[in-house]
N, C-alpha and C positions, 0 to 999 in steps of 0.2 A: 142133046142134053145128059146125056154120058160123061162128056168133056166136062161140064158144069160140074156136076159132081165129083169126079176126078180132083177138077182144079179147086175145088170151094172145101174139101172136108179130105179127114186125114185116114189114112191107110188103114188096115190094121194091126200093125205093126207099133206105128206111131202111136195108136189108142192106148194099146199093151204098157207101152213103157213111159207114154203121156201119166196113165194111170196109178203107177207106182210114183213117179214122180210126184205129183198132186196130193195123192192120200197124205207124203210127206211132207209135202210144203203146207198145207192144211193142216195135219192132224200133231206132227212131229216137230217143226222146224219153231212153231212161236215159240215154244218151249225148250230147246234145244239150243237157240242159235245163242245163248247170255252164256250156258256153261262151256259150249265149245271156244267160245272166244274167251273165254276166262283161263281154261288150257293154251290155249295158243297164244297167250299172252304172257302166262307162264313159263313156257316153254323156247317161248322165243327172247325174254326177257325184256318186253316193250309195253307198253301203255297205248291204249286207242282210246280216243277220246270216242259216243255214243254215235256221234253222226257219221264218223267215218268207219266204225263195225256197220252201222243201218247200211251205208253205202257199199262197202266190200260183200254182206251178203247179199245186195240186190244185183252185185255186180256178180256175183257165183249163179243165184239164181237167171240170172241174164243167156250166162256161159250153158249152164244145162238146156235152158230152152232153146237155147240155136244147136246142142248137141241133138239134144230127144226130135225136134221135130224142123230140123235144116231141109226134108225133102218136103215138107207142106209149107213151109215158110216160101220157099221158091215157087210152089205151085201157085199161092194166093198170090206172090207176087207177078207173076207172067197174069193173073185174071187183074190186077191191078191197070196192069197197064194197057191192057183189052178194057177194061170201061174207066179208064181217068176222068171222064167226065160225068160219067153216074155216079161213082164213087164222091165226088166231090160235091153233087144236087144231093145223094145220100146223108155224107155226113152233114152239111148245115139243113137241112132238113131235120136232123137228127138231131141238133144242139137247140135248134127253135123247140121239137116237143120235149127233149127235156127237159127244160128250164121250163115253159108251160107245167107241164106235168109236174115234175118238181114242187112247185109250186103251192098245188093241192095239198100233194102226199105229206110238205112241210106244215102243212096248217093241221092237218088230220092227227100227223105223229103229236103235235105240241099240245094239241086238245086230248090226248091219253094222257101224254106222261108230260107235264109243259114245265117241271121243274129238272127233267134229266137231263144232262149235258152230253152233247152227245164227245167221248173219248177220243174217238177218231181225230176229229178236226181240232181238241184240243193238244194231241198228239203233236201235229203237225202243224197248227199254229207254235208252241214251242220250239220249235226245230228251226223253222221258220228264224227265229229269234238270234239262235246259237249259231247255224251254219245255215243260213241261206241257201250259197251257192248249192250246195250238198242236196239240200232239201230240193232245190227245182229241181235238180236233176234226176233225183230217185222220183219226187210224185208228177213231173211233167215226161219221162221216157223211160226211164226205167221199170217199174210200176206199171206201167197202161198194156206195156208190152210184154210183162210177164203173167200180168193179167186175161189181159183178151186172148190169147195163146191156151192159157189154162181152159178160162171157164166158156168162152166163146169158140174158139175153136177147137177145145178138146170135148168138152163139156156138151154143148150145143150141136156140136156137129155130128158126135157121135150119137146122139138119141134124136136127131132129126129124122131119121129116114124110120125109125123105127114109132114114132109118135113126136110129131109139131109140137102141141101141145105141151107135152111132155119135155122136150128139150128148152121149151121155152121157160116152163115150171120149174126145172130141177137147173138151169144157167140160175136163173134167180135167185132162186132161193139160198144158194151157196157162195154166192155171191155175195149175198148179204146177209148170208152169216158169216164169213170170213172178217168181215168188218165190226161184228160187236162180240161174237161169241168167245175172243179173248176176258174182255172186258165183264162178261157175264160171270164167267172162270175165278178168275182174278180175285171179284167183287163180293164174289158170292151172291151176287142178286139178281136172280132172272130176270129182272124188269127190264134189264137191260136189251132184252132180247125183242122188244118190244121195237127198239130203233133198227130192229133190220126192215120195217115198212120205206123210209126214206132211202133205202139203197135199192127196193126195189123196181124201181121206177128207171133206174138210170142201168140197172141190169136188164130189165124191159127192151129199151132203145138201143141200147151197145148190142141186143140180140139181133133184134128188128135191123138194123146197119149191115149187121155181118153179111143175114139171109138174103135182105134186098139187094147188095150189092157183088156180093159171090166171094169178096175179097175182107181177108182178117182186117187189112191197114186199113180198111172205111173207121173198122170200131175202134183200132188203137189213136188212131187221128181223133176223132169222136170224144175218147174217153180223155188224152193228153191237152186236148183244146179245154174240157172241163175241169180238169183239174188244174189248169193253169189259172182258169178265169176263176176260180175258186180260193185259190192263193192271191191272186188279185184281189178280192175281193179283201182279203182276212187282212191282206198288205195295207189296204188304202184306211 
């Protein structure tokens, strides 16, 4: 049991460093990234497209994530190798559950706000049209890795020993909040927070996949597959 705990969750040092990074990622970078890129372009005398800025942004997030959590990532990778069959079955079951429960959540949210568009999906759809390869790289590979490490690895893993229900609740709510709060603030329309409902199901299933398999890579793979299918639907 002790081996599972040490292999599946983060050390106190990783939790402290990760919490600082998480706060910056969630609250500061969404508004600081654009001015920082403008400053970099001015100092370097270059012009970057919006797609390239987003790609660089996520590569930086990837690098910081690996630096802070490299020990945890190594441990959770060993857990994957020890349980490849179980991880694959969990990911498959999670994908089925994700789409089944999402259909219910979709119907509920559109009963409440049937005229409100999900701006996160609109943004992705627009980027696919302008820079499809960069968008696929970000949405299918980079974003799932960074988000799963933070929301499932850090938040869920750090809270699970204290309260399993609290770990699910916090990781799901924060994951949902990430995808809507910027639009609510910039639009000055609090009804956008109602759209958090459609992200609660993915957050719940992704946390379950991590807990059930004992390795973060299961939730990363499930997140990536769900995003890939979503993009395929948009492009279809």
